[in-house]
C-alpha positions as CSV (number, residue, x, y, z in Angstrom):
1,X,0.0,0.0,0.0
2,X,1.3,3.4,-0.9
3,X,1.8,5.6,2.2
4,X,2.1,9.0,0.4
5,X,0.1,11.9,1.8
6,X,-3.3,12.7,0.3
7,X,-3.1,15.8,-1.8
8,X,-6.0,15.4,-4.3
9,X,-9.5,14.8,-3.0
10,X,-12.6,14.0,-5.1
11,X,-16.1,14.5,-3.7
12,X,-19.0,12.6,-5.3
13,X,-22.2,14.5,-4.3
14,X,-22.4,18.2,-4.0
15,X,-25.5,18.5,-1.9
16,X,-26.3,20.0,1.5
17,X,-23.3,18.3,3.2
18,X,-21.0,17.8,0.2
19,X,-20.9,21.4,-0.9
20,X,-19.6,23.0,2.4
21,X,-17.2,20.1,2.7
22,X,-15.8,20.9,-0.7
23,X,-15.3,24.5,0.4
24,X,-13.4,23.5,3.5
25,X,-11.1,21.1,1.5
26,X,-10.2,23.9,-0.9
27,X,-9.4,26.3,1.9
28,X,-7.2,23.8,3.6
29,X,-5.1,23.5,0.4
30,X,-6.3,20.2,-1.1
31,X,-6.7,20.0,-4.8
32,X,-10.4,19.3,-4.9
33,X,-12.6,17.9,-7.6
34,X,-16.3,17.3,-7.4
35,X,-19.2,15.8,-9.4
36,X,-22.9,15.4,-9.0
37,X,-25.7,14.0,-11.1
38,X,-27.2,17.5,-11.0
39,X,-25.0,19.4,-13.4
40,X,-26.5,22.7,-12.2
41,X,-24.4,22.4,-9.1
42,X,-21.2,22.9,-11.1
43,X,-21.3,26.7,-10.7
44,X,-21.4,26.5,-6.9
45,X,-18.5,24.0,-6.9
46,X,-16.4,26.2,-9.1
47,X,-17.2,29.3,-7.1
48,X,-15.7,27.5,-4.1
49,X,-12.4,27.0,-6.0
50,X,-12.8,23.3,-6.8
51,X,-12.8,21.7,-10.2
52,X,-15.9,20.2,-11.7
53,X,-15.4,16.7,-12.9
54,X,-17.3,15.5,-16.0
55,X,-18.0,12.1,-14.4
56,X,-17.3,10.0,-11.4
57,X,-14.9,8.0,-13.6
58,X,-12.7,11.0,-14.4
59,X,-12.8,12.2,-10.8
60,X,-11.7,8.7,-9.6
61,X,-8.8,8.6,-12.0
62,X,-7.3,11.8,-10.6
63,X,-7.9,11.5,-6.8
64,X,-5.8,10.2,-3.9
65,X,-8.9,10.0,-1.8
66,X,-12.6,10.1,-2.7
67,X,-15.4,11.2,-0.4
68,X,-18.8,9.7,-1.2
69,X,-21.6,12.0,-0.2
70,X,-24.6,10.4,-1.9
71,X,-28.0,9.8,-0.4
72,X,-28.7,6.0,-0.5
73,X,-27.3,2.6,0.0
74,X,-28.0,1.6,-3.6
75,X,-26.1,4.6,-5.0
76,X,-23.0,3.7,-3.0
77,X,-23.2,0.2,-4.3
78,X,-23.5,1.4,-7.9
79,X,-20.5,3.6,-7.6
80,X,-18.3,0.8,-6.1
81,X,-19.7,-2.2,-7.9
82,X,-17.5,-4.3,-10.2
83,X,-17.4,-2.2,-13.3
84,X,-18.6,0.9,-11.4
85,X,-17.1,4.3,-11.9
86,X,-15.1,4.4,-8.6
87,X,-13.5,1.0,-9.3
88,X,-11.4,2.9,-11.9
89,X,-9.5,4.7,-9.2
90,X,-5.8,4.1,-8.9
91,X,-4.6,1.3,-6.6
92,X,-3.9,2.8,-3.2
93,X,-6.8,5.3,-3.4
94,X,-8.9,5.7,-0.3
95,X,-12.7,5.7,-0.8
96,X,-14.4,7.2,2.3
97,X,-18.2,6.6,2.5
98,X,-19.8,9.6,4.3
99,X,-23.3,8.4,3.4
100,X,-25.4,6.8,6.1
101,X,-25.8,3.2,4.9
102,X,-25.9,-0.3,6.3
103,X,-22.5,-1.4,7.9
104,X,-22.7,-4.7,6.1
105,X,-22.7,-2.8,2.8
106,X,-19.5,-1.1,3.8
107,X,-17.8,-4.3,4.9
108,X,-18.9,-6.1,1.7
109,X,-17.6,-3.3,-0.5
110,X,-14.4,-3.0,1.4
111,X,-13.7,-6.7,0.9
112,X,-14.6,-6.6,-2.8
113,X,-12.6,-3.4,-3.6
114,X,-9.5,-4.6,-1.8
115,X,-8.7,-6.9,-4.8
116,X,-8.5,-3.7,-6.9
117,X,-6.1,-2.1,-4.5
118,X,-8.7,0.3,-3.2
119,X,-9.1,1.1,0.5
120,X,-12.8,1.5,1.4
121,X,-13.6,3.0,4.7
122,X,-16.7,4.6,6.2
123,X,-16.5,8.1,7.6
124,X,-20.0,9.2,8.8
125,X,-20.6,12.7,10.0
126,X,-22.6,14.1,12.9
127,X,-23.8,17.6,14.1
128,X,-25.7,18.5,10.9
129,X,-25.7,21.3,8.3
130,X,-24.6,24.1,10.6
131,X,-21.5,22.2,11.6
132,X,-20.8,21.4,8.0
133,X,-20.9,25.1,7.2
134,X,-18.6,26.0,10.0
135,X,-16.2,23.0,9.6
136,X,-17.0,21.6,13.0
137,X,-18.5,18.2,12.1
138,X,-17.8,15.1,14.1
139,X,-16.4,12.4,11.9
140,X,-16.5,8.8,12.9
141,X,-14.2,6.7,10.7
142,X,-14.0,2.9,10.3
143,X,-11.0,1.2,8.7
144,X,-7.5,0.1,9.3
145,X,-5.4,2.4,11.5
146,X,-2.9,2.9,8.7
147,X,-5.5,4.1,6.2
148,X,-7.3,6.2,8.7
149,X,-4.1,7.9,9.6
150,X,-3.6,8.9,5.9
151,X,-7.2,10.1,5.6
152,X,-7.3,12.0,8.9
153,X,-5.8,15.3,7.5
154,X,-8.6,15.3,4.9
155,X,-11.3,14.8,7.6
156,X,-9.7,17.5,9.8
157,X,-10.4,20.0,7.0
158,X,-14.1,19.9,7.8
159,X,-14.3,18.2,11.2
160,X,-13.3,19.6,14.6
161,X,-13.3,16.0,16.0
162,X,-12.3,12.7,14.3
163,X,-12.8,9.4,16.1
164,X,-11.5,6.1,14.8
165,X,-14.2,3.6,15.7
166,X,-12.5,0.4,14.5
167,X,-12.7,-1.6,11.3
168,X,-14.7,-0.9,8.2
169,X,-18.4,-0.5,9.0
170,X,-18.0,0.6,12.6
171,X,-18.5,4.3,11.7
172,X,-22.0,3.4,10.5
173,X,-22.7,1.6,13.8
174,X,-21.5,4.7,15.7
175,X,-23.7,6.9,13.6
176,X,-26.7,4.6,14.2
177,X,-26.1,4.8,18.0
178,X,-25.8,8.6,17.8
179,X,-29.0,8.8,15.9
180,X,-31.0,6.6,18.2
181,X,-30.1,8.8,21.2
182,X,-30.7,12.0,19.1
183,X,-34.2,10.9,18.2
184,X,-35.1,9.8,21.7
185,X,-34.0,13.3,23.0
186,X,-35.9,15.1,20.3
187,X,-39.1,13.3,21.2
188,X,-38.6,13.8,24.9
189,X,-38.0,17.5,24.3
190,X,-41.3,17.8,22.5
191,X,-43.2,16.1,25.2
192,X,-41.5,17.8,28.1
193,X,-42.0,21.3,26.7
194,X,-45.6,20.5,25.6
195,X,-46.4,19.5,29.1
196,X,-44.8,22.5,30.6
197,X,-46.6,24.9,28.3
198,X,-50.0,23.4,29.1
199,X,-49.3,24.2,32.7
200,X,-48.4,27.8,31.9
201,X,-44.6,27.7,32.0
202,X,-42.6,30.1,30.0
203,X,-41.2,27.6,27.5
204,X,-38.3,29.8,26.5
205,X,-37.1,30.4,30.0
206,X,-37.6,26.7,30.9
207,X,-35.6,25.5,27.9
208,X,-32.7,27.7,28.8
209,X,-32.9,26.4,32.4
210,X,-33.1,22.8,31.3
211,X,-29.8,23.3,29.4
212,X,-28.2,23.8,32.8
213,X,-29.7,20.6,34.2
214,X,-29.4,16.9,33.8
215,X,-32.0,17.1,31.0
216,X,-29.5,19.0,28.8
217,X,-29.2,17.6,25.3
218,X,-28.2,18.6,21.8
219,X,-31.7,18.9,20.2
220,X,-32.9,21.1,23.1
221,X,-29.9,23.4,22.6
222,X,-30.7,23.7,18.9
223,X,-34.5,24.0,19.4
224,X,-36.2,25.8,16.5
225,X,-33.5,25.0,13.9
226,X,-33.9,21.3,13.1
227,X,-36.2,19.4,10.8
228,X,-36.8,15.7,10.4
229,X,-36.3,15.7,6.6
230,X,-33.3,13.4,6.8
231,X,-34.5,11.0,9.5
232,X,-36.8,8.5,7.8
233,X,-34.2,6.8,5.7
234,X,-31.7,6.7,8.5
235,X,-34.4,5.2,10.8
236,X,-35.1,2.5,8.2
237,X,-31.4,1.5,8.2
238,X,-31.3,1.3,12.0
239,X,-34.4,-0.9,11.9
240,X,-32.7,-3.2,9.3
241,X,-29.6,-3.3,11.5
242,X,-31.6,-4.4,14.5
243,X,-33.5,-7.0,12.6
244,X,-30.2,-8.4,11.2
245,X,-28.7,-8.5,14.7
246,X,-31.8,-10.2,16.1
247,X,-32.5,-7.6,18.7
248,X,-35.5,-5.5,19.5
249,X,-35.3,-1.7,19.8
250,X,-38.8,-0.9,21.2
251,X,-38.1,2.8,22.1
252,X,-36.6,3.3,18.6
253,X,-39.7,2.0,17.0
254,X,-41.9,4.3,19.0
255,X,-39.7,7.3,18.3
256,X,-39.7,6.4,14.6
257,X,-43.5,6.7,14.4
258,X,-43.5,9.9,16.4
259,X,-40.8,11.5,14.3
260,X,-42.8,10.7,11.1
261,X,-45.5,12.9,12.5
262,X,-43.0,15.6,13.3
263,X,-41.2,15.5,10.0
264,X,-43.2,18.2,8.1
265,X,-42.8,20.8,10.9
266,X,-40.0,23.0,12.0
267,X,-39.7,22.9,15.8
268,X,-40.9,26.1,17.3
269,X,-41.0,26.8,21.0
270,X,-44.8,27.2,20.8
271,X,-46.0,23.7,19.9
272,X,-49.5,24.8,19.4
273,X,-49.1,27.7,17.0
274,X,-49.2,30.4,19.7
275,X,-46.4,32.9,20.5
276,X,-44.7,32.2,23.8
């Protein structure tokens, strides 16, 4: 395995998370190329100082590391399948999957791509869009220590914290655990503040006070800024993981149903349409 430093980074997917990541990579001095199925995103990518690649194939051929920021399990599989565009990367290239997918998919692809000399790792991100904008994401990364060490300077370009979670696939497990706790807190925040409001409490004051208590949590701190637009697909993956592992996650199932109801709304302090 080549141990040279990563200098050229390709990003597949210039969406909500991929675009700010591209900007941070450019600012940190990486030669950055990007591509997306939506060609209209080329302008925004070029404005950030990155090159627009005509295709994933051309991007793969010119990158020391590739960050995959697409939306779904099947898209990741198509990119890395035998004959897929990212299989054309040079031997020694690191392919980091930022997408939230099943850990078994990561492990399968890592094994298959090893024969082509590619190093597939998963590098899931937490803390959301605001953290992506500010470059303060948390990156979980799963892969061999040697490959993770090579990739870490790239991850540091857009992450204030990088945690090596173990072998390939473990970053997906870490993200799933994070999301389970996040969803539970989000539902508890809604119920707690709804109860308090019905009894005449000043919800704004109470929320700030709760942030000083044992009830403090991330969703409560960011109250009023989050949506559930991203959650349903991630919840389906967690449900599949639990089924594959043969364990029950009863609270997660309840939270999944509640979050489906919350999904269309933005979370305002007044849960009933009144000003607090």
